[in-house]
C-alpha positions in Angstrom: 94.2 34.8 194.0 97.6 35.7 195.8 97.9 39.2 196.5 101.0 40.7 195.9 102.9 43.6 196.9 105.4 45.2 195.0 107.6 48.1 195.2 107.8 50.1 192.2 111.6 51.6 192.1 111.0 53.6 189.1 108.3 55.9 190.0 109.7 59.6 190.4 108.7 60.8 193.9 108.0 64.3 193.1 105.8 66.6 195.6 102.5 66.3 195.6 101.5 69.5 193.7 104.0 71.5 191.5 105.2 74.8 193.3 103.7 78.0 191.5 105.0 78.4 188.1 106.5 75.2 187.6 105.3 73.9 184.4 102.9 70.6 184.3 103.5 67.4 183.0 102.4 66.9 179.4 100.4 63.4 179.4 99.8 62.1 176.1 97.9 58.7 175.1 99.7 55.7 173.5 97.1 53.3 172.0 100.0 51.1 170.6 103.9 50.8 170.2 103.8 53.0 167.1 102.0 56.1 169.1 104.0 55.3 172.4 107.1 56.1 170.4 105.7 58.9 168.6 104.6 60.7 172.4 107.8 59.8 173.4 109.6 61.3 170.4 107.6 64.4 170.3 107.6 65.6 173.8 105.5 63.5 176.3 106.5 63.8 180.0 103.9 60.8 180.6 101.8 58.4 178.7 98.3 56.5 179.2 97.9 53.3 178.0 95.9 49.9 178.3 95.9 46.3 178.0 92.8 43.7 178.2 89.2 44.8 178.4 88.8 47.2 181.4 90.9 50.2 180.2 87.9 52.3 178.4 89.6 51.6 174.7 89.7 47.9 174.7 87.8 47.7 171.2 91.0 49.4 169.4 93.5 51.2 171.2 95.5 49.0 173.5 98.4 46.5 174.0 98.9 42.7 174.0 100.3 42.1 177.8 103.3 40.3 176.6 104.1 43.8 174.8 103.9 45.6 177.9 107.5 45.0 179.4 108.8 46.4 175.9 106.6 49.6 176.5 107.6 50.3 179.9 111.2 49.8 179.0 110.9 52.6 176.4 109.6 54.8 178.8 112.0 54.1 181.3 114.7 54.7 179.1 113.4 58.2 178.0 112.4 59.3 181.4 108.8 59.1 180.7 106.0 58.0 183.1 104.0 55.3 182.1 100.3 54.9 183.8 98.0 51.9 183.1 94.2 52.6 182.9 91.9 50.4 184.6 89.2 52.9 184.5 86.1 50.9 183.3 83.2 50.4 185.5 83.2 46.7 186.0 80.0 44.7 186.8 80.3 41.9 189.5 81.1 39.2 186.8 84.3 41.3 185.9 85.7 41.5 189.5 87.7 38.5 188.7 89.2 40.0 185.7 90.2 43.1 187.7 92.1 41.3 190.1 93.9 39.0 187.0 95.3 42.3 185.5 96.4 43.2 188.9 98.2 40.3 189.3 99.8 40.7 185.4 100.8 44.3 186.7 102.3 43.1 189.5 104.8 41.3 187.7 105.6 44.4 185.0 104.8 47.2 186.9 103.8 50.7 185.5 104.4 54.2 187.3 101.1 54.5 188.2 97.1 53.3 187.9 94.3 55.3 186.4 91.1 54.1 188.0 87.6 55.5 188.3 85.4 52.8 190.3 85.9 53.0 194.2 85.9 49.2 194.0 88.6 48.9 191.9 90.5 51.3 194.0 89.7 49.0 197.0 91.5 46.2 194.9 94.3 48.3 193.7 95.1 48.8 197.4 95.3 45.1 197.8 96.8 44.0 195.0 99.1 46.9 194.3 99.5 48.8 197.1 102.6 50.8 196.4 101.8 51.9 192.9 100.3 55.5 192.7 96.8 55.8 192.0 95.5 58.5 189.7 91.2 58.9 189.4 89.9 58.8 185.8 88.1 61.6 184.2 85.3 59.2 184.4 84.8 59.4 187.9 83.3 63.3 187.2 85.4 64.9 190.0 83.6 68.2 190.3 84.2 69.4 193.4 86.7 70.1 196.3 85.4 67.6 198.8 84.9 64.6 196.0 88.8 65.6 195.4 89.7 65.0 199.1 87.6 61.8 199.4 90.0 60.2 196.7 92.7 61.6 198.4 91.4 60.2 201.7 91.2 56.7 200.1 94.9 56.6 198.5 94.9 58.5 195.4 97.8 60.8 194.6 96.1 62.7 191.6 92.5 63.7 190.6 91.5 64.2 186.9 89.1 67.2 187.1 85.8 66.6 185.4 85.8 68.0 181.7 82.4 70.0 182.5 83.8 72.4 185.1 84.7 76.1 183.9 88.1 78.0 184.8 86.3 79.5 187.9 85.3 76.0 189.4 88.6 74.7 188.3 90.6 77.8 190.0 88.4 76.9 193.3 89.0 73.5 193.8 93.0 74.0 193.1 92.7 76.6 196.0 91.0 74.4 198.1 92.9 71.2 197.3 96.7 72.4 197.8 97.7 68.8 198.5 96.2 66.8 195.8 97.8 66.7 191.9 95.2 67.8 189.7 95.3 66.8 186.2 93.0 68.3 183.4 92.4 67.3 179.7 93.5 70.2 177.8 93.0 68.7 174.1 90.6 66.2 172.1 87.4 64.7 171.8 84.3 65.7 174.1 81.6 63.5 175.2 78.1 64.3 175.2 77.3 62.5 178.2 78.7 63.6 181.8 82.2 62.4 181.4 81.9 59.9 179.4 79.3 58.0 181.2 77.0 57.4 178.4 74.6 54.7 177.1 74.1 55.3 173.9 76.2 52.5 172.5 74.8 50.2 175.0 71.2 51.1 173.6 72.3 50.9 170.0 74.8 48.4 169.7 75.0 46.5 173.0 78.5 47.5 173.4 79.3 49.1 176.7 81.1 52.7 176.7 81.5 52.2 180.6 83.3 48.9 179.7 85.5 50.6 177.0 83.5 49.3 174.1 82.0 52.2 172.7 80.9 52.4 169.0 80.6 56.4 169.1 77.2 56.4 168.2 77.3 60.5 169.0 79.3 60.8 166.0 76.8 59.0 163.4 74.8 60.6 160.8 71.3 60.8 161.6 68.3 61.8 159.3 66.6 64.6 160.6 63.2 64.4 160.6 62.2 67.2 162.8 64.7 70.2 162.6 64.0 72.5 165.4 62.8 71.9 168.8 60.8 74.9 171.0 60.2 74.4 174.6 56.9 75.0 176.2 57.5 77.8 178.5 59.9 79.6 175.9 57.3 79.7 173.0 59.2 81.2 170.1 62.7 80.3 170.9 64.3 77.2 169.2 66.3 75.2 171.9 67.6 72.7 169.8 68.5 72.4 166.0 69.4 69.7 163.9 71.3 70.8 160.8 71.2 68.8 157.6 73.9 67.6 155.2 73.3 65.4 152.4 70.2 64.6 154.2 71.8 63.7 157.5 73.3 65.4 160.5 75.9 64.6 163.4 73.6 66.6 165.8 74.7 64.7 169.0 78.5 65.3 168.1 80.2 67.7 170.7 83.0 70.0 169.3 86.5 68.9 170.5 88.1 70.4 173.1 91.2 73.1 173.0 92.7 74.9 175.9 96.1 75.5 174.4 95.9 79.3 174.8 95.2 78.4 178.7 98.8 76.6 179.5 100.3 79.4 181.2 97.5 80.1 183.5 96.8 76.2 184.4 100.7 76.3 185.1 100.4 78.9 187.3 97.5 77.3 189.0 99.7 74.3 189.9 97.6 71.8 187.7 100.2 69.1 187.9 99.4 67.4 184.4 97.7 68.4 181.3 96.2 65.5 179.4 95.7 65.2 175.5 92.8 62.7 174.7 93.2 60.4 171.9 94.4 56.6 171.9 92.1 55.8 169.0 93.3 58.7 167.2 96.4 58.2 164.4 100.3 58.8 165.2 100.4 61.4 162.9 97.5 63.3 164.5 99.3 62.5 168.1 102.7 63.7 166.3 101.5 67.3 165.4 99.2 68.0 168.9 102.0 67.0 171.2 104.5 68.8 169.4 102.1 71.9 169.9 101.6 71.4 173.4 105.4 70.5 174.4 106.5 73.4 172.4 103.7 75.6 174.2 104.6 74.3 177.6 108.1 75.2 177.1 107.9 78.2 175.8 105.3 79.5 178.6 108.2 78.4 181.2 110.4 80.7 179.7 107.6 83.7 179.7 107.3 83.4 175.9 103.3 83.8 174.3 101.7 81.5 172.2 103.7 80.5 169.2 101.9 82.0 165.9 101.7 78.6 164.2 100.3 76.7 167.4 96.8 77.3 166.0 97.6 76.5 162.7 99.0 73.3 163.3 96.3 72.0 165.5 93.4 73.3 163.0 95.4 71.1 160.6 94.7 68.2 162.6 91.1 69.1 163.2 88.2 66.9 161.9 85.3 68.7 164.2 85.3 72.6 165.6 87.9 73.3 168.0 86.0 74.9 171.5 86.8 75.7 174.6 83.9 73.9 176.0 82.6 74.4 179.6 86.3 76.4 180.2 84.6 79.9 179.7 81.7 81.0 181.2 80.6 83.5 178.9 81.0 84.4 175.2 81.4 81.7 172.4 83.2 78.6 172.8 84.0 77.8 169.0 87.5 79.1 168.4 88.1 77.3 165.3 86.8 75.5 162.3 88.5 72.3 160.8 90.2 73.3 157.3 88.6 72.3 153.8 90.5 69.2 152.4 91.9 71.4 149.8 93.6 73.4 152.7 94.5 70.3 155.0 98.6 69.4 154.9 98.2 65.5 155.2 101.0 63.4 156.5 102.5 61.2 154.2 104.8 59.2 155.9 106.4 57.8 159.1 110.3 57.4 158.8 110.9 54.0 160.2 114.9 53.5 160.0 117.5 54.3 158.0 118.7 51.8 155.5 121.8 53.5 153.8 123.6 56.6 153.8 120.8 58.5 152.2 118.0 55.9 152.1 115.3 55.5 154.9 112.4 53.1 155.3 109.0 54.9 155.1 105.7 53.5 156.2 103.5 55.6 154.0 100.3 57.2 155.4 98.9 58.6 152.3 99.4 58.8 148.4 102.5 61.0 147.8 103.9 61.7 144.5 107.8 63.1 144.3 107.1 66.2 142.5 105.7 68.0 145.7 107.3 69.6 148.5 107.0 68.1 151.4 107.8 69.5 155.3 109.6 67.4 157.8 107.4 67.6 161.3 110.5 68.3 163.5 110.3 68.6 167.3 109.8 72.4 168.5 107.3 73.2 165.9 109.8 73.2 163.3 108.9 72.3 159.7 111.4 72.3 157.6 110.7 71.6 153.7 112.0 69.0 151.8 112.1 70.3 148.2 110.6 68.4 145.4 113.7 67.4 143.0 115.6 66.7 146.3 114.1 63.5 147.0 113.2 60.2 145.5 111.2 57.0 146.1 112.0 53.4 145.7 109.8 50.2 146.3 111.6 47.8 148.8 113.0 45.8 145.9 114.6 48.7 144.5 112.3 49.8 141.7 112.2 53.2 141.0 108.9 55.0 141.7 106.9 58.4 141.1 104.2 57.8 143.7 103.9 55.6 146.8 100.7 54.7 148.4 99.0 54.4 151.7 99.6 51.2 153.5 102.8 50.5 151.5 106.7 50.8 152.3 109.0 52.7 150.4 112.8 53.8 150.6 113.1 57.8 150.4 116.3 58.7 149.1 117.6 62.1 150.3 120.4 63.6 152.5 118.4 66.0 154.3 119.9 66.8 157.7 116.6 66.8 159.6 115.7 63.5 158.6 115.2 61.2 161.4 114.0 57.8 162.8 110.3 58.1 164.3 109.8 61.6 162.6 106.5 62.2 159.9 106.5 64.2 156.6 103.3 65.7 155.5 102.7 67.9 152.1 103.5 71.5 152.0 
């Protein structure tokens, strides 16, 4: 294959690390075009995405290669950086596919590459020498020497391991002022070291390290033995599996949430705060991105955490929210997911305007027109769409009292906050 030199003229040549007090980039997942549009609308500074089989989400959250130009056109139009993931751990037989992916990227370059494997880094230096390289969390960078190693071999940014404490992160940041540091602040955690897990390979012959994880840590298992006691700790339970309807999700880690530490991380000079979730729904993304965008902007002005920030994040949660390894002492769990009757489900996404008071909806869940609703407006604004002020029609004009998940419908309303791309949820 021909090796191609490209020049990415759209890359924003910022300093390697933000100055003390400068706010970090908000980096958000984009598993498809709807999620990309959602991330942009709700305030992402940058997105990460992938295509093909080498991006660690190949099974369910990636773009078709012919859609990448459209995706990059959208991000550049909105001054949003787009980082392309080639962060799998390829076997020898996969190296030709790595080279082929890089050839395709040469014709349609992103603003940076996300890489985990040293061999892939070497190939990137040959095939895409002018693209900035970011080191994935999969590389498990847990110390300053590892960060400097990646810097020496061409990386401009390193995502620190999710197993680090706040003290560890501070120590690395102080010793690596010349390297951009990136940190996950929200989303699913893995029971394995930096996502390098073999459960999926063992149970389903689908490798997590090649982007085909079936998430067996989230499966429900029947607990045939409930407590484990280690030999040298008599009388002390070191592991317990709790049953629910005869089965338990005892492998499943809690989800990460570091929203309370945004100001601290910005003062430390962390370049990018990353949200996990390329396989999450676009409605999840809208709410989470909106929270972190608002918190980052508020922290820049010296504001404290908005009162509604945690309630918004809890509304999206399906597992307990936790500070994970970030705190060395005290409980890590900070919030539990809501009961179903307390949740505010997202009911629709506004697709486009069809008339002076008509809006095409993509319906996400059942919605009756006798219910108050909330419009999810960027900036943690949630104006109410009162029952009785709106109505539904089928695309053929037939009046409806209820619309259903997976369908399209016309919303009739003159509410001033209704705009294309926004989401609506039950109040």
